[in-house]
ROZASE-149188 format. One line per 2 residues: their letters; for each residue x, y, z of N, C-alpha, C. Coordinates in steps of 0.02 Angstrom, whole numbers, plus 50000, padded with zeros to 5 digits. Layout:
N
a) X:Y:Z:X:Y:Z:X:Y:Z; ... $
This chain:
109
md) 44191:49656:53326:44131:49627:53356:44121:49557:53328; 44101:49512:53370:44091:49442:53350:44019:49433:53327 $
fd) 44011:49421:53262:43944:49413:53233:43919:49341:53235; 43960:49295:53259:43939:49225:53261:43881:49213:53309 $
sl) 43877:49251:53362:43824:49243:53410:43761:49281:53391; 43764:49321:53338:43706:49361:53318:43652:49317:53287 $
gp) 43671:49264:53250:43622:49221:53218:43574:49188:53267; 43598:49155:53319:43551:49124:53367:43507:49175:53402 $
iv) 43534:49234:53416:43493:49286:53449:43436:49307:53403; 43451:49319:53340:43399:49339:53292:43348:49283:53284 $
li) 43371:49221:53282:43326:49164:53277:43278:49161:53336; 43303:49171:53397:43261:49169:53456:43209:49225:53455 $
vc) 43230:49285:53434:43184:49341:53430:43130:49327:53378; 43149:49300:53320:43100:49285:53267:43050:49232:53290 $
vs) 43074:49179:53322:43029:49127:53346:42982:49155:53399; 43007:49196:53443:42965:49226:53496:42911:49270:53465 $
lt) 42929:49311:53417:42880:49355:53385:42828:49314:53346; 42850:49261:53314:42803:49218:53277:42753:49187:53324 $
ik) 42776:49162:53381:42730:49133:53430:42681:49186:53455; 42705:49247:53468:42661:49300:53492:42608:49317:53440 $
fv) 42627:49323:53376:42579:49340:53324:42527:49285:53314; 42549:49222:53316:42503:49166:53309:42454:49164:53367 $
md) 42478:49174:53427:42433:49172:53486:42384:49231:53485; 42406:49289:53465:42361:49346:53459:42305:49332:53409 $
ay) 42324:49304:53352:42274:49287:53301:42226:49233:53326; 42253:49185:53363:42211:49132:53391:42160:49160:53440 $
vr) 42182:49205:53484:42136:49236:53533:42082:49276:53497; 42102:49315:53447:42052:49354:53410:42001:49309:53376 $
rr) 42024:49255:53346:41979:49209:53312:41931:49177:53362; 41956:49158:53420:41913:49127:53471:41859:49176:53495 $
iv) 41878:49239:53501:41828:49289:53523:41774:49297:53470; 41794:49299:53407:41745:49306:53353:41702:49243:53349 $
ea) 41731:49184:53356:41693:49122:53353:41644:49115:53412; 41659:49148:53467:41615:49144:53525:41555:49190:53519 $
na) 41545:49215:53459:41489:49260:53444:41490:49321:53488; 41547:49352:53493:41554:49413:53531:41515:49468:53495 $
sa) 41493:49516:53533:41455:49571:53503:41499:49612:53456; 41467:49645:53410:41504:49686:53362:41540:49743:53397 $
em) 41510:49768:53450:41542:49822:53488:41606:49798:53521; 41607:49736:53546:41666:49710:53578:41723:49700:53527 $
vk) 41705:49673:53469:41755:49663:53416:41782:49731:53393; 41738:49780:53385:41759:49847:53364:41804:49878:53416 $
am) 41788:49870:53480:41829:49898:53534:41898:49864:53535; 41899:49798:53522:41962:49762:53521:42006:49786:53464 $
lt) 41977:49796:53405:42016:49819:53348:42040:49891:53359; 42000:49933:53390:42020:50001:53405:42077:50002:53455 $
ad) 42074:49959:53505:42128:49956:53555:42192:49931:53522; 42187:49883:53476:42247:49859:53441:42278:49914:53399 $
ek) 42237:49953:53365:42263:50008:53324:42297:50061:53367; 42268:50076:53424:42299:50125:53469:42365:50099:53496 $
ar) 42367:50035:53513:42429:50005:53538:42484:50007:53485; 42465:49995:53422:42514:49998:53367:42542:50069:53359 $
ql) 42498:50119:53364:42520:50188:53357:42567:50207:53414; 42550:50187:53475:42592:50203:53532:42659:50166:53528 $
st) 42658:50105:53502:42720:50068:53493:42765:50103:53443; 42737:50130:53391:42775:50168:53342:42806:50229:53374 $
lk) 42769:50263:53416:42795:50322:53451:42853:50302:53497; 42845:50248:53533:42897:50225:53579:42962:50209:53541 $
wg) 42956:50170:53487:43016:50153:53449:43046:50213:53415; 43004:50259:53391:43030:50319:53359:43070:50363:53407 $
lt) 43044:50372:53467:43080:50412:53517:43145:50378:53538; 43142:50313:53549:43202:50276:53571:43256:50276:53517 $
lt) 43237:50262:53455:43286:50260:53401:43313:50329:53384; 43272:50381:53391:43297:50449:53380:43349:50467:53433 $
gl) 43334:50449:53495:43383:50461:53549:43448:50424:53537; 43443:50361:53515:43503:50322:53500:43542:50352:53442 $
gl) 43507:50376:53391:43540:50408:53335:43578:50470:53356; 43546:50510:53399:43580:50570:53425:43640:50552:53467 $
af) 43635:50498:53506:43691:50476:53547:43749:50452:53503; 43734:50415:53450:43787:50395:53404:43821:50455:53372 $
gl) 43781:50505:53354:43811:50566:53326:43855:50602:53376; 43834:50604:53438:43873:50635:53491:43938:50596:53504 $
is) 43933:50530:53503:43993:50489:53512:44044:50503:53457; 44018:50508:53396:44063:50522:53339:44093:50591:53345 $
al) 44052:50640:53364:44076:50709:53369:44128:50717:53424; 44120:50679:53478:44168:50683:53533:44229:50639:53521 $
gl) 44227:50598:53470:44283:50554:53454:44294:50499:53505; 44240:50475:53534:44245:50422:53584:44256:50354:53550 $
da) 44290:50310:53585:44299:50242:53562:44234:50204:53572; 44219:50158:53526:44156:50121:53530:44151:50078:53592 $
es) 44207:50059:53621:44205:50015:53680:44216:50053:53745; 44216:50118:53743:44227:50157:53804:44164:50159:53847 $
pa) 44172:50162:53912:44114:50166:53956:44071:50228:53943; 44102:50283:53922:44063:50343:53907:44016:50333:53848 $
al) 44040:50297:53797:43998:50284:53739:43939:50239:53759; 43953:50187:53798:43899:50143:53820:43849:50180:53865 $
gl) 43875:50225:53906:43831:50266:53949:43787:50312:53908; 43815:50342:53857:43775:50386:53814:43720:50347:53779 $
lt) 43736:50288:53754:43686:50248:53719:43631:50225:53766; 43651:50201:53824:43601:50178:53873:43558:50236:53898 $
ga) 43590:50292:53911:43552:50351:53933:43505:50377:53879; 43525:50375:53816:43481:50398:53762:43421:50352:53755 $
ag) 43432:50286:53759:43376:50239:53753:43329:50248:53813; 43356:50254:53872:43314:50265:53932:43276:50330:53929 $
sg) 43309:50382:53904:43275:50447:53899:43217:50443:53849; 43227:50409:53793:43173:50401:53745:43114:50364:53775 $
ll) 43127:50312:53814:43072:50275:53846:43038:50316:53900; 43076:50356:53937:43045:50399:53988:43002:50453:53955 $
iy) 43025:50482:53901:42985:50532:53865:42921:50500:53840; 42926:50440:53813:42867:50403:53791:42818:50393:53849 $
hf) 42844:50374:53906:42801:50363:53965:42764:50426:53984; 42800:50483:53986:42768:50546:54006:42717:50568:53954 $
it) 42730:50558:53890:42682:50577:53838:42619:50535:53844; 42627:50469:53852:42568:50426:53854:42529:50434:53920 $
sn) 42563:50446:53975:42527:50455:54037:42489:50521:54038; 42513:50571:54003:42476:50634:53997:42416:50627:53952 $
ke) 42419:50584:53900:42363:50573:53855:42307:50534:53890; 42325:50487:53934:42276:50445:53965:42238:50481:54021 $
s) 42268:50531:54051:42232:50564:54107:42191:50623:54084 $
């Protein structure tokens, strides 16, 4: 695997996340400076906490599925570059995201 292209990709992801975090903090500060009601600030913080918990669930399900797929690839003795291995990994990630969707849509209704 060529790791030379990994550096710029990681840099782009880090810069994007930094911009997102700074903008989120800026929006929160502007809402507080606009003398928003305490109930609105409390609701905003509660929604952020719920979003963080759901994000953890999403990543946990996806990474667990990928871990199981890697174990299955190893158990079956598949080559890392075979289409079957890529299909297993993609299917595991998609399955984790679909399970997350069904769990969260059942909680919301």
